[in-house]
C-alpha positions in Angstrom: 11.2 -0.8 7.2 14.9 -1.5 7.4 15.4 -1.4 3.6 13.9 2.1 3.5 16.7 3.5 5.6 19.4 1.8 3.6 18.8 3.4 0.2 17.1 6.1 -1.7 14.6 5.0 -4.3 13.4 5.8 -7.8 10.1 4.4 -9.1 9.9 3.8 -12.8 8.5 1.6 -15.7 10.2 -1.6 -16.5 10.6 -0.4 -20.1 12.9 2.4 -18.9 15.4 0.1 -17.1 17.8 -0.3 -20.1 17.8 3.4 -20.9 18.5 4.3 -17.3 21.4 1.8 -17.1 22.8 3.4 -20.2 22.1 7.1 -19.5 21.4 7.3 -15.8 18.3 8.6 -14.0 17.5 11.8 -15.8 15.6 14.9 -14.9 12.4 15.6 -16.8 14.1 18.6 -18.5 16.8 16.4 -20.0 14.3 13.8 -21.1 12.3 16.4 -22.9 15.3 18.4 -24.3 17.1 15.3 -25.7 13.9 13.6 -26.7 14.7 10.5 -24.8 12.4 7.6 -25.4 10.8 7.2 -22.0 7.6 5.4 -20.7 6.0 7.6 -18.1 4.2 6.3 -15.1 3.0 9.6 -13.7 0.0 11.6 -14.7 1.1 14.3 -17.2 -0.6 17.1 -15.3 1.1 16.1 -12.0 4.5 16.1 -13.7 3.8 19.4 -15.4 2.8 21.0 -12.1 6.3 20.3 -10.8 7.8 22.5 -13.6 6.6 25.6 -11.8 7.9 24.7 -8.3 11.3 26.3 -7.6 14.2 25.3 -5.4 15.8 28.0 -3.2 18.3 28.8 -6.0 15.3 29.4 -8.4 15.6 26.3 -10.4 12.6 24.2 -11.5 12.0 20.8 -10.0 12.1 19.6 -13.7 15.9 20.2 -13.6 16.3 17.5 -10.9 16.0 13.7 -10.7 14.0 13.0 -7.6 14.5 10.1 -5.2 12.3 9.0 -2.4 13.4 8.1 1.1 10.4 5.8 1.3 9.2 4.0 -1.8 6.0 2.7 -0.1 4.2 6.0 -0.5 1.1 7.6 -2.0 2.9 8.0 -5.3 3.5 4.3 -5.6 0.0 3.6 -4.5 -1.3 5.9 -7.2 0.9 4.3 -9.9 -0.3 0.9 -8.9 -3.9 2.1 -9.2 -3.3 2.8 -12.9 -0.5 0.4 -14.0 0.1 -3.3 -13.8 2.3 -4.3 -11.0 4.4 -6.2 -13.5 5.3 -3.0 -15.2 6.8 -1.2 -12.2 10.3 -1.4 -10.8 12.0 0.4 -7.9 15.7 1.3 -8.3 17.7 1.4 -5.0 20.3 4.2 -5.2 23.3 4.3 -2.9 22.7 6.6 0.0 26.1 8.3 -0.3 24.5 10.6 -2.9 23.4 12.6 0.2 27.0 13.6 0.6 26.8 15.7 -2.6 26.9 19.5 -2.0 24.6 20.3 -4.9 21.5 18.4 -3.9 18.3 19.6 -2.2 16.2 17.8 0.3 12.5 18.3 0.9 10.7 17.3 4.1 7.8 16.0 2.1 6.4 15.9 -1.4 8.6 18.6 -3.0 5.6 20.0 -5.0 3.5 20.5 -1.9 3.1 24.0 -0.6 3.8 23.0 3.0 7.0 21.2 2.2 10.4 22.9 2.8 13.1 22.4 0.1 16.5 22.9 1.7 20.0 23.0 0.2 22.3 20.1 1.1 23.9 22.0 4.0 20.6 22.4 5.9 18.9 19.5 4.3 21.2 17.0 6.0 20.1 18.3 9.4 16.4 17.3 8.8 17.2 13.8 7.6 16.8 12.3 11.2 13.3 13.7 11.3 12.5 12.5 7.8 13.6 9.0 8.8 11.3 9.2 11.8 8.4 10.4 9.6 8.7 7.6 7.0 8.6 4.8 9.6 4.8 4.8 9.4 3.2 2.0 7.5 0.3 4.2 6.5 -0.7 7.8 6.2 -3.5 10.4 6.1 -3.9 13.9 4.9 -5.0 15.5 8.2 -1.8 15.1 10.2 0.6 15.7 7.3 1.8 12.2 7.2 0.7 11.7 3.6 2.9 14.6 2.5 5.8 13.8 4.8 6.2 10.1 3.8 7.0 11.4 0.3 10.2 13.3 1.3 12.6 13.6 -1.6 16.2 14.0 -2.4 16.6 16.3 -5.5 19.7 15.6 -7.6 20.5 18.1 -10.4 20.3 16.8 -14.0 21.1 13.1 -13.6 22.1 10.3 -11.3 24.8 8.1 -12.8 23.8 4.5 -13.2 26.8 3.3 -11.2 24.9 4.7 -8.2 22.2 2.1 -8.7 22.8 -0.7 -6.2 19.8 -3.1 -6.9 16.4 -3.4 -8.5 13.3 -4.3 -6.6 10.3 -5.9 -8.4 7.0 -7.4 -7.3 7.6 -11.1 -8.1 9.9 -13.7 -9.6 8.4 -13.5 -13.2 9.1 -9.8 -13.4 12.6 -10.4 -12.0 13.3 -12.8 -14.9 12.2 -10.1 -17.4 14.5 -7.5 -15.8 17.4 -9.9 -15.7 17.1 -10.5 -19.4 17.3 -6.8 -20.0 20.4 -6.2 -17.7 22.4 -9.3 -18.6 25.7 -7.5 -18.7 25.2 -5.5 -15.5 26.2 -6.7 -12.1 23.0 -5.7 -10.3 20.8 -7.7 -7.9 17.2 -8.0 -9.1 15.1 -8.7 -6.0 11.5 -9.9 -5.8 10.2 -7.9 -2.9 6.4 -7.8 -2.9 6.2 -6.1 0.5 7.6 -2.9 -1.0 4.5 -2.9 -3.1 0.8 -2.7 -2.3 0.1 -6.1 -3.6 -0.6 -9.6 -2.4 2.8 -11.4 -2.3 1.0 -14.7 -2.4 -2.4 -15.7 -3.7 -4.1 -19.2 -3.5 -7.2 -19.6 -5.6 -9.7 -21.8 -3.9 -12.7 -21.3 -6.2 -13.6 -19.1 -9.1 -14.3 -16.2 -6.7 -12.5 -17.0 -3.4 -8.8 -16.6 -2.9 -6.5 -16.8 0.2 -3.8 -14.1 0.1 -1.0 -12.6 2.1 -0.7 -8.9 2.3 -2.3 -5.7 3.5 -6.1 -5.8 3.6 -6.2 -2.0 3.5 -4.6 -1.9 0.1 -7.0 -4.4 -1.4 -8.8 -3.4 -4.6 -12.0 -4.9 -3.3 -15.1 -2.7 -2.9 -15.8 -3.7 0.7 -13.1 -4.0 3.4 -13.7 -5.9 6.6 -12.5 -4.7 10.0 -12.6 -6.9 13.0 -14.0 -5.1 16.1 -15.3 -5.8 19.6 -18.7 -4.6 20.9 -17.5 -2.1 23.6 -16.3 0.6 21.3 -12.5 0.3 21.7 -10.2 0.1 18.7 -7.0 -0.7 20.6 -4.8 -2.8 18.4 -4.5 -4.6 15.0 -6.6 -3.7 12.0 -9.1 -1.8 14.2 -6.4 0.5 15.5 -5.2 1.1 11.9 -8.8 2.1 10.9 -9.1 4.4 13.9 -6.0 6.3 12.8 -6.5 6.3 9.1 -10.3 6.7 8.9 -11.4 8.6 12.0 -15.0 8.9 10.7 -15.2 5.1 10.9 -14.1 5.2 14.6 -16.7 7.9 15.5 -19.4 5.9 13.8 -18.2 2.6 15.5 -18.3 4.1 19.0 -21.8 5.5 18.4 -23.0 2.1 17.1 -21.6 0.4 20.2 -23.2 3.0 22.5 -26.6 2.3 20.8 -25.9 -1.5 20.9 -26.2 -1.8 17.2 -22.9 -3.6 17.0 -23.6 -7.1 18.3 -21.9 -10.5 18.0 -23.4 -12.2 15.0 -24.5 -8.9 13.4 -21.9 -7.1 11.3 -22.5 -3.5 10.3 -21.9 -2.2 6.7 -20.7 1.4 6.5 -21.2 3.0 3.1 -19.2 6.3 2.9 -19.2 8.4 -0.2 -15.4 8.7 -0.6 -13.1 6.2 -2.2 -10.0 4.7 -0.5 -8.0 5.9 -3.5 -9.0 9.5 -2.8 -7.6 9.2 0.7 -4.4 7.3 0.0 -3.2 8.2 -3.5 -1.1 11.1 -4.4 -3.1 13.7 -6.5 -6.2 11.5 -6.3 -8.5 13.9 -8.3 -6.7 12.8 -11.5 -7.3 9.2 -10.9 -9.6 7.6 -13.4 -11.1 5.3 -10.8 -11.2 7.8 -7.9 -15.0 7.8 -8.0 -15.2 4.2 -6.9 -16.3 4.2 -3.3 -14.9 1.9 -0.6 -17.3 0.4 2.0 -16.3 -0.9 5.4 -17.8 -4.0 7.1 -17.5 -3.8 10.9 -17.4 -7.4 11.9 -17.6 -8.1 15.7 -15.5 -11.1 16.7 -15.6 -10.6 20.5 -17.5 -8.7 23.1 -14.7 -7.2 25.1 -11.3 -6.4 23.7 -9.6 -8.4 26.4 -11.4 -11.6 25.6 -10.6 -14.3 23.1 -12.7 -14.1 19.9 -15.9 -16.0 19.8 -15.8 -18.6 17.0 -19.6 -19.3 17.4 -20.2 -15.5 17.1 -18.0 -15.4 14.0 -20.0 -18.1 12.4 -23.2 -16.2 13.1 -21.7 -13.1 11.5 -20.7 -15.1 8.4 -24.3 -16.4 8.2 -25.6 -12.9 8.3 -23.1 -11.9 5.6 -24.2 -14.8 3.4 -27.8 -13.9 3.9 -27.4 -10.2 3.2 -24.4 -9.4 1.0 -26.5 -9.2 -2.2 -29.2 -7.2 -0.7 -26.7 -4.7 0.8 -25.0 -4.3 -2.6 -21.6 -5.8 -1.8 -19.9 -6.6 -5.1 -16.4 -7.7 -3.9 -15.0 -8.3 -0.4 -11.6 -8.2 1.4 -11.8 -10.0 4.8 -9.1 -10.8 7.4 -8.7 -14.2 9.2 -11.4 -13.3 11.7 -10.2 -13.8 15.3 -6.9 -15.3 14.4 -4.6 -12.4 15.4 -5.3 -10.7 18.6 -8.4 -12.8 19.0 -6.1 -15.8 19.7 -8.1 -18.3 17.6 -6.3 -20.9 15.5 -6.4 -20.8 11.7 -6.9 -24.5 11.7 -10.3 -23.9 13.2 -11.3 -20.6 11.7 -9.9 -20.9 8.1 -12.1 -23.8 7.1 -15.1 -22.2 8.8 -14.7 -18.9 6.9 -14.0 -20.6 3.6 -17.0 -22.9 3.9 -19.3 -19.8 4.0 -17.4 -17.6 1.6 -17.1 -20.3 -1.1 -20.8 -20.0 -1.7 -20.7 -16.3 -2.6 -20.7 -15.3 -6.3 -18.5 -12.2 -5.8 -14.8 -11.8 -5.8 -13.4 -12.3 -2.2 -9.9 -12.0 -0.9 -9.3 -13.8 2.5 -6.2 -12.4 4.1 -4.0 -14.7 6.1 -3.0 -13.7 9.7 0.2 -11.7 9.7 1.2 -12.7 13.2 2.2 -16.3 12.4 3.1 -18.3 9.3 0.6 -20.9 8.4 1.7 -24.4 7.6 1.2 -25.4 3.9 -1.0 -28.3 4.8 -3.5 -25.8 6.2 -3.7 -23.8 3.1 -4.8 -26.4 0.6 -8.2 -26.6 -1.1 -8.6 -30.0 0.4 -8.2 -28.7 4.0 -10.0 -25.4 3.6 -13.0 -26.6 1.5 -13.0 -30.3 2.5 -12.5 -31.3 -1.1 -10.4 -34.2 -2.3 
């Protein structure tokens, strides 16, 4: 999160980079008034709604260029639901823009009714709290974190291009495209996939199975797998994340443990009616794919949270999944390296086991590598994971 405290950020389409470097980051009002050729990334209705929101001096948000304190936010998530990641860039703007006396600062999404928009004099005072609020890696509606993580700096009219320090993109191929556009500008173009909700690395093992790095909770798969124990405690890791972000899952999980439904070798598939996008994206009701539900597979890897994960039990659970995924209606699957994190199992043992089972499925599967430790390249090859020469 260090980068997020170093700059302010502007999210835009790659096609706009040349214009921005020529004209600066412009307010919607100027773009519309001067008929600037501009490729939008936001839903038209969302942007139009901001026109009616006023700053304390009675100016429309349309009269301001808006920067985020944290680019990894519901707006970026929403954009990446609808656009190709290769089309999106994040401009890092020098933070001394906060010293200007004509800016406004909001302690959340400026268009949200619960956010306060403060003039620079008072806005500066709330920045420490903003920086604390944006440290979270995830958010939810209920506690206000979804709104707060979208705190903004509102700059009247335009931000000069000389204030742009660097450009962040998702991968090296996009970086080359941007470098060709800005040949005469002395700006760093930085491939930084972790600023995006995307897999920074993907190794295809079969037509359907891939091993990836990244955040399983931002997978585009229909079913997300959460490793659990059988005593009803979500203390750390992915389970803790689920407990915070999806409290209904936690309540269900505890009930299943009390009833002894959750057992080693017997995962449980939860099929809620909501979509992950509806919970995580900004203004999700306008999303074209917001009606696509997300299911959660509670996969027990150990009996007690203090114990090491049970590799035999994991294999039994994989067999159950193999026998039942079609009947249950699973159409695509995101699954972590079961037992390899807090479960203290070794990828060298678990990776080939998981891949041996999942490689027989005829649905799209993303197997997420353990984040706790870098895996040696020799243990990521098709030969090692599938036993193929």
